[in-house]
C-alpha positions in Angstrom: 0.0 0.0 0.0 1.4 3.5 -0.9 2.3 5.7 2.0 2.3 9.4 2.4 5.6 11.0 3.5 4.6 13.1 6.5 6.4 16.4 5.9 3.0 18.2 6.3 0.6 17.7 9.2 -3.0 16.8 8.7 -3.9 20.3 9.8 -1.6 21.9 7.2 -2.9 19.6 4.4 -6.5 20.6 5.4 -5.5 24.3 5.4 -3.9 24.1 2.0 -7.0 22.2 0.6 -9.3 24.9 1.9 -7.1 27.7 0.6 -6.5 26.3 -2.9 -8.3 28.2 -5.6 -7.3 25.9 -8.5 -9.7 22.9 -8.7 -7.0 20.5 -9.6 -4.8 21.6 -6.8 -7.7 21.5 -4.4 -8.6 17.9 -5.4 -5.0 16.8 -5.0 -4.7 18.2 -1.5 -8.0 16.5 -0.6 -6.7 13.1 -1.9 -3.4 13.4 -0.1 -5.2 14.5 3.1 -7.4 11.4 3.0 -4.5 9.2 2.2 -2.6 10.6 5.2 -5.6 9.7 7.3 -5.2 6.1 6.2 -8.1 5.8 3.7 -7.8 3.3 0.9 -7.5 4.4 -2.8 -11.1 3.1 -3.4 -12.4 5.3 -0.5 -10.5 8.3 -1.7 -11.8 7.9 -5.3 -15.4 7.7 -4.0 -14.9 10.9 -1.9 -13.2 12.9 -4.6 
C-alpha cells in the first residue's frame, strides 16, 4: 500500500486544501489529506 511522507501535518494539508483556488490543486490536496488519514484508494476515489 502506498504511504504518504509526512512532511506536512494533517492540519496543514487541510488548510492548504481549503485555501486552494485551482480545482485540480484542491482535489490533489484533498486526496493526499485522506491518504494521510489512512483511507484506501477506493475510498479516496469515492470521496473525490
